[in-house]
C-alpha positions as CSV (number, residue, x, y, z in Angstrom):
1,Q,7.0,-2.4,-24.1
2,V,6.8,-3.6,-20.6
3,Q,3.9,-2.8,-18.2
4,L,3.5,-3.4,-14.5
5,V,-0.1,-3.4,-13.4
6,E,-1.1,-3.4,-9.7
7,S,-4.4,-4.5,-8.2
8,G,-5.9,-5.2,-4.9
9,G,-5.8,-1.8,-3.3
10,G,-8.8,-0.3,-1.5
11,L,-10.3,0.7,1.9
12,V,-9.7,-1.5,4.9
13,Q,-10.3,-1.1,8.6
14,A,-7.4,-0.9,10.9
15,G,-6.4,-4.4,11.8
16,G,-7.6,-5.8,8.6
17,S,-5.8,-7.4,5.6
18,L,-5.3,-6.7,2.0
19,R,-3.5,-8.5,-0.7
20,L,-1.8,-6.6,-3.5
21,S,-0.8,-8.2,-6.9
22,C,1.4,-6.8,-9.6
23,V,1.8,-8.4,-13.0
24,A,4.5,-7.6,-15.5
25,S,3.7,-8.1,-19.1
26,G,5.1,-7.3,-22.5
27,T,8.5,-8.1,-24.0
28,I,10.4,-9.7,-21.0
29,F,13.5,-11.8,-21.2
30,S,14.2,-12.2,-17.6
31,I,13.2,-10.4,-14.3
32,N,15.7,-10.0,-11.5
33,A,14.2,-8.1,-8.6
34,M,10.6,-7.3,-7.8
35,G,9.2,-5.4,-4.9
36,W,6.9,-2.8,-3.4
37,Y,7.3,0.9,-2.4
38,R,4.8,3.2,-1.0
39,Q,4.2,6.9,-0.8
40,A,2.0,8.6,1.7
41,P,0.7,12.1,1.2
42,G,3.5,14.6,1.7
43,N,6.2,11.9,2.1
44,T,8.9,10.5,-0.2
45,R,8.4,7.0,-1.8
46,E,9.9,4.4,0.6
47,P,10.6,0.8,0.2
48,V,8.2,-1.6,1.9
49,A,9.2,-5.1,0.8
50,L,11.7,-6.3,-1.8
51,S,12.6,-9.5,-3.4
52,P,15.9,-9.1,-5.0
53,S,16.0,-12.5,-6.3
54,A,13.7,-15.6,-6.0
55,G,13.5,-16.7,-2.5
56,V,15.2,-13.7,-0.9
57,T,13.2,-11.0,0.8
58,N,13.8,-7.8,2.7
59,Y,11.3,-5.8,4.7
60,A,11.0,-2.3,6.1
61,N,11.2,-2.5,10.0
62,S,7.8,-0.9,10.2
63,V,6.1,-3.9,8.4
64,K,8.2,-6.9,9.5
65,G,6.0,-9.6,10.8
66,R,2.9,-8.1,9.2
67,F,3.6,-8.0,5.5
68,T,4.7,-10.8,3.3
69,I,6.1,-10.5,-0.2
70,S,6.0,-13.4,-2.6
71,R,6.6,-14.1,-6.3
72,D,5.3,-16.4,-9.0
73,N,8.1,-16.3,-11.4
74,A,6.1,-18.3,-14.0
75,K,3.5,-15.6,-14.1
76,N,5.8,-12.6,-13.7
77,T,3.8,-11.6,-10.6
78,V,4.7,-10.3,-7.3
79,Y,2.3,-10.2,-4.3
80,L,2.2,-8.3,-1.0
81,Q,0.0,-9.7,1.7
82,M,-0.6,-7.0,4.3
83,D,-1.9,-8.0,7.6
84,R,-2.8,-6.1,10.8
85,L,-2.8,-2.8,8.8
86,N,-2.6,0.4,10.7
87,A,-3.0,4.1,9.8
88,E,0.6,4.2,8.7
89,G,-0.3,1.8,5.8
90,T,-2.4,4.5,4.1
91,A,-0.4,5.3,0.9
92,V,-0.2,4.7,-2.8
93,Y,1.7,1.4,-3.3
94,F,3.9,1.0,-6.3
95,C,5.4,-2.2,-7.6
96,Y,8.7,-2.3,-9.4
97,A,10.8,-4.8,-11.3
98,T,14.3,-4.8,-12.7
99,L,14.4,-6.8,-15.9
100,R,15.9,-7.4,-19.3
101,T,13.8,-7.2,-22.5
102,A,16.4,-9.3,-24.4
103,W,19.4,-11.4,-23.5
104,N,21.8,-8.6,-24.7
105,T,20.1,-5.5,-23.4
106,P,20.9,-3.7,-20.0
107,I,18.7,-4.2,-17.0
108,V,16.0,-1.6,-16.7
109,V,13.7,-0.6,-13.9
110,K,10.0,-0.5,-14.5
111,W,7.3,0.9,-12.2
112,G,3.7,0.3,-12.0
113,Q,1.2,3.1,-11.8
114,G,0.3,2.6,-8.2
115,T,-2.7,1.4,-6.2
116,Q,-4.3,3.3,-3.3
117,V,-4.5,1.6,0.1
118,T,-6.5,3.5,2.8
119,V,-6.7,2.2,6.3
120,S,-9.5,3.7,8.3
121,T,-9.2,4.1,12.1
């Protein structure tokens, strides 16, 4: 079994910063992509920052220049540094990973349980 566990969410004032972490654990042969989505109340889940492979990053236009995604492949961990947060940042943030559990198994997508980020204005 593979688990993704997020941490680092919480309450922050507008203009402040938070750093989210997500650790993948369990039977993992290799991880391809890792990234972050978010879902605000009443909205669909949307991509925030993605790392399709080591050293490659993509960001939603709304967070470019303020959020930074990074990975520690040795620790199967992805981070999301969020700076200059605004009200739009209030959401549940989910990490995801595409991975193989063995060399001869198909790639599967795993999601974390989500961590709440609330930006007060």
